N, C-alpha and C positions, 0 to 999 in steps of 0.2 A: 332236310327236305327228302320226302319219300317220292318214289316214282310209281304212279298208279296207272294201270291200264283200265280204261272204261270201255266196255262194249256197248254201243248205243248211247253215247254221251251227248248227242246233239239235240235231243228233244225230251220233254216230259221229266220224269224222275231222273233220268240219266243226265239231262242238262243241269238240273238243280244240284246233283252231286258234283258234276264237273265244276260248276261255278263256286261251290263251297270249298272245294279242294285247292283251287288255283292260287289262292292267296299264299299258301305255305308249301305247296307240293307241285311237282312236275306231273302233268296229266297227259297221257297218250290216249286220244280218242280214236276208236275204230267203229265206223258206222257208214251206212250208204250215203248219208248226206253230211256235209261239213257243218260245224257249228256256225251260228249266225254272229258269233263274236270271236274276237282274237285276244290273245294274251301271251306274254313272253314265256309263260310256263306251259303253254298248250301246244301240242302237235297233233296232227290229224292224218289218219289213213282212210281213204275211201275204200270200203270193202263190204261185200255181202258175206257175212260170216258163214252162211250155209252153203254158198255156191263157190266162193273164191278161196284161194290160198291165203292164210293169215300172214300178216307181215312178221318178219323175224324181229324179235326184241331180245336183247342179250341178258338184261337183268331188270327186275321189277320188285317192288315191295308189296303191291296189292293188285288184285284183279276184281272188277265189278262187272257182272253180266246183267245188263238191264233189259234186253229185248223181251217183250211179252205180247200177249194178245188178249182181247176181250171178245170172244166169239160166243155170244149168248143166244141160244135157240132151244126150243123144246127138244127133249131127247129124241122124239120120233122124227124130227126134222134135221138132226145132225147126221151127216154122212160119215162114212169111214174116212174119207179125205179130210173132213173137218178135224177129226181126232188126230189124224196123221200130221196135218199141218200144225196144229197147236203143239203136238209133241215135238215136232222138228224145231219149231221156234224156241220153245221154252226149255227143252231138255237136251236134244241133240246139239243145238248150238252151244249150250253151256258146256257140255262134255267136250266138244271140239276145242273150245277156247281154253278150258282147264288143261287138257292134254297138251295143247300147243305151248302153254306158258308155264307149266310146272317147273321145267328146268330153270327158267329165268327167275322164278319165285324162290327156288331153293338157294339162290345166291344171297337172299336177304336174311338178315338176322331175326326179322320179325314179320314174316309174310302173312298176308290175310286175303282170303277170297270171300266175296259177298255175292250171294245169289238172291233171287226174288221168288217168293211164293205168293199166296193170297189167303185171305180169311175164308174163302170158299172151300178150302180143304178141311176146315173145322166145322163148318155149318152145311147142312143139307139145303142148298139154295136152288130154286127152280132155274132152269135154263143154263146151269153152270156145269153140266156133266163133262164136257170136253176140256174146259180150262181147269176144272178141279182135278180131273184125272192127270193132266200134264203137270200141274203144280204139285200134286201129291208125289209125283215122281221126282220133282225137284227137291222136295223135302227128304225123300229117301236118299237121293244123290248127295245132298248136303251132309247127312250123317255118315254115310259110307265113305265118302271121299275124305271127310274130316279124320276118320279112323285111319285110312290108307296113308294120308300125308302127315299125320302127327309123328313126331312133335315139331317138325320143321315149318309146316304151313297150317294155319287155322282156316276153318271153313264154317261160315254161318249163313243163314238166310233171313230175310225180312219178309213178313207176310202182311202187307198193308190192306186196309179197307179201301173203299173208293177214294181216289185222289184226284184233285183238280188239275188234270192234264188233258192234252189234246186227245189222247186215247179214250178217256172217259167222258169227253165233252157231250156226247149224245145222251148221257144219263143225267147231265146237269144243264140241259139246254133251256130251261125256263124256270120261273119262280116256283111253280107247283112241284116240279121234280126236285129242285134244290131243297125245298121245305120237307118233302117226303123223305129224302135222304138224311137230312138232319135229324128228323124225328125217329128214324129207325135206330139211331145210335144213342146209347145211354148218355154219352157226353155231349149230345146235341150239337154235333159238328161232323165234318168229314176232314180228310187230310189235305194239307198243302204240301206241294213237292218239297219245300224246304224242311219240313218235319221228317220226311223219309230220308232226305239227304243228311240230316244231322245224325240219324241212327247209323247210316252207312259210314259216315265219317268216324263215328265212335268205334265201329267194328273194325275199321282199317287202322285205328290208332293203337299205340302201345298201351293205352289205358285199359284196353280190353284183352290184354295178352293172355289171360287165363280162361278165355271163353272160346269154345269150339264145338261144332256139332249141334248148335242151337238154332231154333226157329223163333224169331221175335215177332209177336203179333203187335202191329201198330193198328189197333182196331177201333179206337174211340169207344171201347167198352163192349162192342157188339158180340164178341166171342164169349166173354166170361161173365158179363153182367146182364141181369134181367131186372128192370125196374118196374 
């Protein structure tokens, strides 16, 4: 049984990852809100990772940083504060958590860190300037920290396309928008949180012990296929 720290494991993709891991692993969730479910393998710390001191954890086998943002505006309507806020949530929060728990992770024989990017770093998409900038930094962070922490700790990132979560609900709020989203993707679908959770679970597992410094596009074909 591994001990996995999940930052933001109460909602959305983080919740799906938490639920997928609980059957076989101990999960420590750190988020502002407690999960709506309980489990013998689940413990929770209420914490705003940007504002509060992180709880001390002596040892861990994995760290997943889930917090993100979808702040979509035309470039000329994005303020400097918009860019700063997205960078704080997506990058600075991840840096803070990695630095806080590196020592705990080094006690594991097979430690793994999973971060989150977006397909918008690969595609020039309108209204995505702020989030694409922040997530591009996450990808650079992934590769650099993977080099710094090798060979003891692996670091990878998942770059999903639109996923059916509360964060993305406004983009899937009616049948017309759902159909438009489906048709934009070559595989004629978008992601379910469980699909992203399965990739995270794989990257945390010993099956992926030879993989580090990689960005995995869960894109339903939108990045690499044109039909």
